C-alpha positions in Angstrom: 0.0 0.0 0.0 1.3 3.5 -0.8 0.4 7.0 0.6 0.3 9.7 -2.1 2.3 7.4 -4.3 5.0 6.8 -1.7 5.8 3.6 0.1 5.5 3.6 3.9 8.7 2.1 5.3 9.7 1.7 8.9 13.2 1.3 10.3 13.5 -0.1 13.8 16.8 -0.3 15.9 16.9 -2.0 19.2 19.6 -0.7 21.4 20.7 -1.5 25.0 18.7 1.5 26.4 16.3 2.8 23.7 14.5 1.3 20.8 14.5 3.8 17.9 11.7 3.9 15.3 11.8 5.9 12.0 8.9 6.0 9.5 9.6 7.4 6.1 6.8 8.4 3.6 8.5 10.1 0.6 10.4 13.0 2.1 8.4 13.0 5.4 10.0 11.4 8.4 8.3 10.6 11.7 10.4 9.2 14.5 10.4 8.3 18.2 12.4 6.6 20.9 11.0 4.2 23.5 12.7 2.4 26.3 13.9 -1.1 25.3 11.9 -3.9 26.9 14.4 -6.6 27.9 11.9 -9.3 28.6 9.9 -8.7 25.4 11.9 -6.6 22.9 9.1 -6.9 20.3 6.7 -5.0 22.6 9.0 -1.9 22.4 8.9 -2.2 18.6 5.1 -2.4 18.5 4.8 0.6 20.9 7.2 2.7 18.8 5.5 1.9 15.5 2.2 2.8 17.0 3.5 6.2 18.0 5.0 7.1 14.6 1.9 5.8 12.8 -0.3 8.0 15.0 2.0 10.9 14.3 1.7 10.3 10.6 -2.0 9.8 10.7 -1.8 6.3 9.3 -3.2 2.9 10.1 -0.7 0.1 10.9 -2.0 -1.8 8.0 -0.8 0.9 5.6 2.9 0.1 6.4 4.6 -1.5 3.3 7.9 -2.7 4.9 9.7 -3.0 8.2 13.5 -3.1 8.4 15.0 -4.1 11.7 18.4 -4.2 13.3 19.2 -5.3 16.8 22.0 -5.7 19.3 20.3 -8.7 21.0 22.7 -11.2 19.4 25.7 -9.1 20.4 24.5 -8.6 23.9 23.9 -12.3 24.2 27.5 -13.0 23.3 28.9 -10.3 25.6 26.7 -11.3 28.5 27.1 -15.0 27.9 23.4 -15.8 27.9 23.0 -17.9 24.8 21.9 -21.5 24.2 23.2 -24.5 26.0 25.5 -25.9 23.3 28.1 -28.4 22.3 30.9 -28.2 19.7 31.9 -31.1 17.4 35.3 -30.9 15.7 38.1 -33.1 14.2 40.0 -35.4 16.6 43.1 -33.5 17.9 41.5 -30.0 17.6 39.2 -30.0 20.6 41.1 -27.1 22.2 41.6 -24.7 19.3 38.9 -22.3 20.5 40.7 -22.1 23.9 44.3 -22.1 22.8 43.5 -19.2 20.3 46.6 -18.1 18.4 50.1 -17.4 19.3 49.5 -13.6 19.4 49.4 -11.8 22.8 47.3 -8.7 22.9 49.4 -7.4 25.8 53.0 -8.5 25.2 54.4 -7.9 28.7 51.5 -8.6 30.9 52.6 -11.7 32.9 49.1 -12.1 34.3 47.3 -11.8 31.0 43.8 -13.4 31.1 42.5 -14.7 27.8 38.7 -14.5 27.1 37.0 -17.7 28.0 35.7 -19.8 25.0 32.0 -20.0 24.4 32.0 -23.8 24.9 33.4 -25.3 28.0 35.8 -28.2 27.4 33.5 -31.0 28.7 31.0 -29.9 26.0 33.5 -30.3 23.1 33.4 -33.6 21.2 35.6 -35.0 18.5 35.3 -37.4 15.5 38.1 -39.2 13.9 37.9 -37.7 10.4 40.1 -35.6 8.1 39.7 -33.4 5.1 43.0 -32.5 3.4 44.3 -29.0 2.6 43.3 -29.6 -1.0 39.7 -30.5 0.0 40.1 -34.3 -0.6 38.8 -36.8 2.0 41.9 -38.3 3.7 39.9 -40.2 6.4 36.2 -40.8 6.0 33.7 -40.6 8.8 32.9 -43.8 10.7 29.1 -44.2 10.7 29.1 -46.0 14.0 31.1 -43.3 15.7 28.8 -40.7 14.3 25.7 -42.6 15.5 27.2 -43.0 19.0 27.9 -39.3 19.1 24.4 -38.4 18.0 23.0 -40.5 20.8 25.2 -38.8 23.4 24.3 -35.3 22.2 20.6 -36.2 22.1 20.8 -37.4 25.7 22.5 -34.2 26.8 21.1 -30.9 27.8 21.9 -29.2 24.5 19.7 -26.9 22.5 22.2 -26.1 19.8 25.3 -27.8 18.2 28.2 -26.2 16.3 30.2 -28.3 13.9 33.6 -27.3 12.6 36.1 -29.7 11.0 39.6 -29.0 9.7 39.6 -27.8 6.1 35.8 -28.0 5.8 35.8 -24.6 4.1 37.1 -26.5 1.0 34.8 -29.5 1.4 31.9 -29.5 3.8 30.7 -33.1 3.1 31.6 -34.4 6.6 29.9 -31.5 8.4 26.7 -32.0 6.4 26.8 -35.7 7.1 27.1 -35.2 10.8 24.4 -32.4 10.8 22.0 -34.8 9.0 22.7 -37.5 11.6 22.1 -35.2 14.5 18.9 -33.8 13.1 17.6 -37.3 12.2 18.2 -38.3 15.9 16.7 -35.1 17.3 14.7 -33.0 14.8 14.3 -30.1 17.3 18.1 -29.6 17.6 19.6 -26.4 16.2 22.7 -27.2 14.2 25.3 -24.8 12.6 28.1 -25.9 10.3 31.2 -23.8 9.6 31.3 -24.6 5.9 28.0 -22.6 5.6 28.4 -20.0 8.4 32.0 -19.0 7.6 33.8 -21.0 4.8 37.2 -19.4 5.4 40.6 -20.6 6.4 42.1 -20.1 9.9 40.6 -22.6 12.2 40.4 -20.5 15.4 38.4 -17.7 13.7 36.1 -20.1 11.8 35.4 -22.4 14.8 34.7 -19.4 17.0 32.3 -18.0 14.4 30.3 -21.1 14.0 30.1 -21.5 17.8 28.9 -17.9 18.1 26.2 -18.6 15.4 25.1 -21.7 17.3 25.1 -19.9 20.7 22.7 -17.2 19.6 20.6 -19.1 17.0 17.8 -20.4 19.3 17.5 -17.1 21.0 17.3 -15.1 17.8 15.0 -17.7 16.1 12.6 -17.4 19.0 12.7 -13.6 19.1 12.2 -13.2 15.3 9.3 -15.7 15.2 7.7 -13.8 18.1 8.3 -10.4 16.4 6.7 -11.5 13.1 3.7 -12.9 14.9 3.3 -9.9 17.1 3.4 -7.4 14.2 0.9 -9.6 12.4 -1.4 -9.5 15.4 -1.3 -5.6 15.2 -2.3 -5.7 11.6 1.2 -5.1 10.1 1.1 -7.8 7.5 4.0 -6.4 5.4 7.3 -8.1 4.8 9.9 -7.9 7.7 13.6 -7.7 6.8 16.7 -7.6 8.8 19.8 -5.4 8.6 23.1 -7.4 8.7 26.6 -6.5 9.7 27.8 -5.9 6.2 25.4 -3.1 5.5 22.7 -4.9 3.5 19.2 -6.2 4.1 18.3 -9.9 4.3 15.1 -11.8 4.9 14.0 -13.0 8.3 14.5 -16.6 7.2 18.2 -15.9 6.3 18.7 -14.1 9.6 17.3 -17.0 11.6 19.7 -19.4 9.8 22.8 -17.1 10.2 22.1 -14.9 13.2 25.9 -14.2 13.6 25.4 -12.0 10.6 23.3 -9.7 12.7 26.0 -8.9 15.4 26.7 -5.4 14.1 23.4 -4.7 12.4 22.5 -1.6 14.4 25.9 0.1 14.0 26.0 -0.9 10.3 22.8 1.1 9.8 24.4 4.1 11.4 27.4 3.9 9.1 25.1 3.8 6.1 23.3 6.8 7.5 26.5 8.8 7.8 27.7 7.6 4.3 24.4 9.0 2.8 25.0 12.4 4.4 28.6 12.3 3.2 27.4 11.7 -0.3 24.9 14.6 -0.1 27.8 17.0 0.8 30.4 15.4 -1.4 32.6 14.6 1.6 35.3 12.0 1.0 36.8 11.9 4.5 34.3 11.4 7.2 34.3 10.1 10.8 31.0 8.6 11.7 30.2 8.9 15.4 27.2 7.1 16.9 26.6 7.4 20.7 23.5 5.8 22.1 22.5 4.7 25.6 25.0 1.8 26.0 27.9 2.1 23.5 29.7 4.5 21.1 30.6 3.5 17.6 33.2 5.1 15.4 33.7 4.3 11.7 35.9 5.7 9.0 34.0 6.6 5.7 36.2 7.3 2.7 34.9 8.1 -0.8 31.5 8.0 0.8 31.8 4.3 1.4 32.1 2.8 5.0 35.3 0.9 5.5 34.6 -2.9 5.5 36.4 -6.0 6.7 35.8 -9.8 6.7 36.6 -10.2 10.4 36.0 -8.3 13.5 36.0 -8.7 17.3 33.1 -8.7 19.8 33.6 -7.7 23.4 37.3 -6.7 23.6 38.3 -7.1 27.2 41.6 -5.2 27.5 41.6 -1.5 26.8 40.0 -2.0 23.4 43.1 -3.8 22.1 42.8 -6.0 19.0 43.1 -9.6 19.9 41.5 -9.3 23.4 38.0 -10.0 22.1 36.0 -12.8 20.4 36.9 -13.0 16.7 34.1 -13.4 14.2 34.8 -14.1 10.5 31.9 -12.6 8.6 31.7 -9.5 6.3 31.2 -6.4 8.4 31.3 -2.6 8.3 34.5 -2.0 10.2 34.3 0.2 13.3 35.5 0.5 16.8 32.9 0.1 19.5 33.3 1.0 23.2 31.2 0.9 26.3 30.6 4.7 26.3 26.9 5.6 26.2 24.4 7.7 28.1 23.8 4.8 30.5 27.5 3.9 31.0 28.2 3.6 34.8 31.0 5.6 36.4 33.0 4.3 39.3 36.2 5.3 41.3 39.0 2.7 41.0 41.7 1.8 43.5 43.9 4.7 42.2 41.2 7.2 42.9 40.5 7.7 39.2 37.1 7.9 37.6 36.3 5.0 35.3 33.3 5.0 32.9 31.8 1.8 31.4 31.7 -0.7 30.0 28.8 -1.7 32.3 25.6 0.2 31.5 22.4 0.9 33.4 20.5 0.3 30.2 16.8 1.0 30.3 16.1 -1.3 33.3 16.7 0.4 35.8 18.4 3.1 33.7 20.4 6.1 34.9 19.6 7.4 38.4 17.9 10.4 36.9 15.3 8.2 35.2 13.7 7.6 38.6 13.3 3.9 37.8 15.4 2.5 40.6 18.9 3.1 39.2 21.3 4.2 41.8 24.7 4.4 40.0 26.0 7.6 38.4 26.0 7.5 34.6 26.9 9.8 31.7 23.3 10.9 31.4 23.3 11.9 35.1 26.4 14.0 34.5 24.9 15.6 31.4 21.8 16.6 33.4 23.9 18.1 36.2 26.0 20.0 33.7 22.9 21.7 32.2 23.1 19.8 28.8 19.7 18.2 29.3 16.3 19.7 30.2 14.7 17.5 32.9 11.2 18.6 31.7 11.7 17.9 28.0 13.8 14.7 27.8 12.8 12.4 25.0 10.3 15.0 23.8 8.8 15.3 27.3 7.7 11.6 27.3 9.1 11.3 30.8 10.8 13.6 33.3 14.3 13.4 34.6 15.1 13.8 38.4 18.1 16.1 39.0 18.1 15.3 42.8 18.5 11.6 42.1 21.4 12.3 39.6 23.1 14.6 42.2 22.8 12.0 45.0 24.3 9.2 42.8 27.2 11.4 41.7 27.8 12.8 45.2 27.7 9.3 46.8 29.8 7.3 44.3 32.2 9.9 43.0 32.3 13.2 44.8 32.6 11.9 48.4 35.2 9.3 47.4 37.4 11.9 45.7 36.7 14.7 48.1 35.4 17.1 45.4 32.0 18.8 44.8 29.4 17.1 42.7 29.8 19.5 39.7 33.5 18.8 39.5 32.7 15.1 39.7 30.1 15.3 37.0 32.5 17.2 34.8 35.2 14.6 35.5 32.8 11.8 34.5 32.0 13.6 31.3 35.6 14.3 30.4 36.6 10.7 31.0 33.9 9.4 28.7 34.8 12.0 26.0 38.5 11.1 26.3 37.7 7.4 26.0 35.9 8.1 22.8 38.6 10.4 21.4 41.2 7.7 22.3 39.2 5.0 20.5 38.9 7.3 17.4 42.6 8.0 17.4 43.5 4.3 17.7 41.0 3.5 14.9 42.6 6.2 12.7 46.2 5.1 13.5 45.4 1.4 12.7 44.2 2.7 9.3 47.0 5.2 8.7 44.7 8.3 8.8 45.0 11.8 10.2 41.7 12.8 11.7 42.2 16.6 11.5 41.3 16.3 7.8 38.0 14.5 8.5 34.5 15.9 9.0 32.6 14.4 12.0 29.0 13.2 11.4 27.3 12.6 14.8 24.1 10.8 15.5 22.5 8.7 18.2 20.7 10.0 21.2 23.8 11.1 23.1 26.3 11.9 20.3 25.1 15.5 19.5 25.5 16.3 23.2 29.2 15.3 23.2 30.3 15.8 19.6 31.5 19.4 19.8 33.8 18.5 22.7 35.0 15.4 20.8 35.9 17.7 17.9 37.9 19.9 20.2 39.9 16.9 21.5 40.5 15.5 18.0 41.3 18.7 16.3 38.3 18.2 13.9 37.2 21.5 12.3 33.7 20.7 11.1 30.8 18.7 12.5 27.4 17.7 10.9 24.4 16.8 12.9 21.8 15.4 10.5 18.1 15.7 10.9 16.7 12.7 12.8 20.2 12.3 14.4 18.6 10.7 17.5 17.4 7.8 15.5 20.2 7.8 12.9 20.7 4.0 12.7 17.0 3.4 12.2 17.0 5.9 9.3 20.2 4.2 7.9 18.2 1.0 7.6 15.9 2.8 5.1 18.9 3.8 3.0 20.5 0.3 2.8 20.2 -2.0 -0.3 19.0 -5.6 -0.3 22.4 -7.2 -0.2 24.5 -10.2 0.8 28.2 -10.8 0.9 29.4 -14.4 0.3 33.0 -15.3 1.4 35.1 -18.3 0.6 38.7 -19.4 0.9 40.0 -20.8 -2.3 43.8 -20.9 -2.6 45.7 -20.2 -5.9 49.2 -19.1 -6.8 49.5 -16.6 -9.6 52.4 -18.6 -11.0 50.0 -21.5 -11.4 47.1 -19.4 -12.5 44.0 -21.5 -13.2 41.2 -19.5 -14.9 38.8 -22.4 -14.7 39.1 -22.7 -10.9 38.6 -18.9 -10.5 35.5 -19.0 -12.7 34.1 -21.9 -10.7 34.7 -20.0 -7.4 33.1 -16.8 -8.8 30.0 -18.7 -10.1 29.5 -20.4 -6.6 29.8 -17.0 -4.9 27.4 -15.3 -7.4 24.8 -18.1 -7.0 25.0 -18.0 -3.2 24.9 -14.2 -2.8 22.2 -13.7 -5.4 20.0 -16.3 -3.9 20.0 -14.5 -0.6 19.2 -11.1 -2.3 16.3 -12.7 -4.2 14.7 -13.9 -0.9 14.2 -10.2 -0.1 13.9 -8.7 -3.6 12.7 -11.4 -6.1 13.6 -10.9 -9.7 16.0 -8.0 -9.5 19.4 -8.1 -11.2 21.8 -7.2 -8.4 25.0 -5.3 -8.7 28.1 -7.5 -8.1 31.3 -6.5 -6.5 34.2 -8.8 -5.9 37.4 -8.7 -3.8 40.3 -11.2 -3.9 42.4 -11.3 -0.7 46.0 -11.7 -1.9 49.5 -11.7 -0.4 53.1 -12.4 -1.2 53.9 -16.1 -0.7 54.6 -16.7 2.9 53.2 -13.5 4.3 50.9 -13.7 7.3 48.0 -11.5 6.2 46.3 -10.4 2.9 45.6 -7.2 0.9 42.1 -6.7 -0.4 42.2 -6.4 -4.2 39.1 -5.4 -6.2 38.6 -7.6 -9.2 36.1 -7.6 -12.1 33.2 -10.0 -12.0 33.6 -11.8 -15.4 34.8 -15.0 -17.0 38.6 -15.2 -16.9 41.1 -16.8 -19.3 44.5 -18.2 -18.4 46.2 -15.1 -19.8 44.5 -13.0 -17.1 47.1 -14.0 -14.5 49.0 -10.8 -15.5 45.9 -8.7 -14.7 45.6 -10.1 -11.2 49.3 -9.5 -10.6 49.0 -5.8 -11.8 46.0 -5.3 -9.6 47.8 -6.7 -6.6 50.9 -4.6 -7.3 48.8 -1.4 -7.5 47.0 -2.2 -4.2 50.2 -3.2 -2.4 51.9 -0.1 -3.5 48.9 2.0 -2.3 49.1 0.4 1.1 52.9 0.1 1.7 54.5 2.4 -0.9 56.7 -0.2 -2.5 56.8 -3.7 -4.0 58.9 -6.7 -3.0 60.9 -8.1 -6.0 61.1 -11.8 -6.8 58.2 -13.2 -4.8 55.2 -15.1 -6.1 51.7 -13.9 -5.2 48.9 -16.1 -3.9 45.1 -15.6 -3.7 43.9 -16.8 -0.3 40.2 -16.1 -0.2 37.3 -14.2 -2.0 34.4 -12.0 -1.2 31.5 -11.2 -3.5 28.7 -8.8 -2.7 25.4 -8.8 -4.5 23.1 -5.8 -3.8 20.2 -4.0 -5.2 20.4 -0.5 -6.7 20.1 2.4 -4.3 19.1 5.8 -5.5 21.9 8.4 -5.4 21.1 11.1 -2.8 20.6 14.6 -4.1 23.6 16.9 -3.7 23.3 19.7 -1.1 25.1 23.0 -1.5 26.7 24.2 1.7 25.0 27.2 3.2 26.9 29.8 5.1 25.4 31.7 8.0 23.1 34.4 6.7 21.0 35.4 9.7 21.9 35.3 13.4 18.9 33.9 15.2 17.9 34.9 18.7 17.5 32.1 21.3 14.1 31.4 22.7 15.5 30.9 26.2 18.6 30.7 28.4 20.2 28.0 30.4 23.3 27.6 32.5 25.6 25.0 30.8 29.0 23.9 32.0 31.8 24.9 29.6 34.6 22.4 29.5 37.3 24.8 28.2 36.8 27.5 31.0 35.7 25.0 33.7 32.7 27.0 34.7 29.0 27.4 34.0 28.1 29.9 31.2 24.8 31.2 30.0 23.8 29.4 26.8 21.1 30.2 24.4 18.4 27.6 23.9 16.5 27.2 20.7 14.3 24.5 19.1 15.9 23.0 16.0 12.5 23.2 14.3 12.6 27.0 14.7 15.7 27.3 12.5 15.5 27.9 8.8 18.1 27.5 6.1 20.9 30.0 6.7 20.0 30.7 10.3 23.0 30.5 12.7 23.6 30.7 16.4 26.9 31.1 18.2 27.9 29.0 21.1 27.4 28.4 23.9 24.0 27.2 22.8 21.7 24.2 23.1 19.6 23.2 20.1 16.7 21.0 21.2 14.6 18.4 19.4 12.5 15.4 20.4 15.1 12.7 20.3 18.3 14.6 21.4 19.9 18.0 22.0 22.9 19.5 20.2 25.5 21.3 22.4 27.3 24.1 20.6 30.4 24.9 22.6 32.1 28.3 23.1 33.9 29.5 20.0 31.7 27.5 17.5 28.6 28.3 15.5 25.8 26.1 14.2 24.4 26.9 10.7 21.2 25.4 9.4 21.7 23.7 6.0 19.2 23.3 3.2 18.6 19.6 4.0 18.1 20.2 7.7 21.6 19.3 8.8 23.3 21.5 11.4 26.9 22.5 10.4 29.0 23.2 13.5 32.4 24.8 13.0 34.6 27.6 14.4 32.6 30.8 14.8 33.1 33.5 12.1 32.6 36.3 14.6 
């Protein structure tokens, strides 16, 4: 059904504190934030959709599409509250997921503690089988051994089974045989196999990924079935789609089969939202900054495309260091995520230093100022005490904040322990969380060889516009954009995403032994797989195809991503692959290494639907200074004191209007803080451009 010729599409993002809902009808946007319901997350979705439908004057039956992203799978992994599961692997490799790799994320820490594996040792089982490095069967399965194992697992307390055999990414026949035997013995058992979940080399990463998929699969299947049923009961009979970590949309059925693909679905929507804004303004160097109630996410966007990777880590346990988390081998929009949100809890450590996060008050009970039973000081409590939030108009006035409760929490847990006043304690809390975010951004930039001073910051999420100006000061970033709908940015990003799926596969080939037939066969398999997933959500379309070969010099430890054409290759095309590799290697490292052969290790192919190009927006300079509608005392970080800030509603600003800091620009889902020495200029598309003041 359409309204005035436009589809009615709804994006829904479940976060740790708020559930964001955005309804788009042509150029009209209606949005809201509701507290996340931990016991029944689907209820918050229904409540939010009802609110935006009422705002738009529509019946729920008029909705044409719902696109959903969630952190439920991620939180289940972080909090270790997934399914009771077992892991089946090749004899001799039972402890791979516990031994990890030889890399130490902290070289000189003698007391280093490695993250615990998802599956305890007593729940790991082995079979005496072997697939060779060329994919051949070196030792076949023993049917009697498989049958005995199936009986043992069926008699156990397991809801879900993960299967990962050595070299199964080349030949998954044994994994499929064991899966069939387990399901024949117990049809209700949920089974995940690594040759389907992550058919890539490197056993530790692949085994960990299939274990993660199995761990969250029953939970996500139950939730998604309940969601579809609940929406249907409300009269929302339209298709439901899911955002995945790689930045595309897939069907609910695909999400149930491979829930590990949903781990970074919410943050991926935010990166797409920022990339869309970057394209409108013709910005080629952008830092996407998404701060919600529980976490902050930072992503580099270059050439108006978010940076991607084929592996990432969940729940880094040691100062955000690479290697200290849980590795997941799936295509993902690459970003750094830290426990720094509005609900992040502050404490004083043994050295009398303020620490913020990673634990969060979430929505239940929430920050102390919510008045819902929370007693710990959080970032939101500090922002309230520093004048950045209006206690009467928080979340559009949907509920009131309690300054006295925030003061008591900060006073008891921080100020008294440090022998300082509550304002200084709140400022210290805020500075610590801002410094945590700036350090994470610097580290992410250094890891990618970038200088952030040349980037434009695009900030969104309920808490990001409050902290973004201060973050720019710390990072030396000159310009900041706050898009319209920033408070629900990830949900809007879902509406900008294509139907898409990225298939990955390890298929080894030396360029000195170039085999065009093998490459063509690999590409065909990847195209067939990726296209089939896209057609589940968008039947009949001809998707765009993009392919990357991961290549390296013979003997190197890691690969360089090399874009390649999707076409049939001939044996003479080995020279083309070599030239493409040389070009990419030179771009990354500045020089080539003479006399070494090059090998292709793995492949990635993305199929996606066409997405309309956003209309270009001409930058508007400040034309008219606008008077604030009110005044408020806001703490200024640079001077270390309260200053009088102008307060104005974002909806009252027209194109070319500007206001000098200190100022607070309010809207339903968030507030934007303009610090001293900066100005905010309203742009033609509703973005706020914040930069150094011209007066």
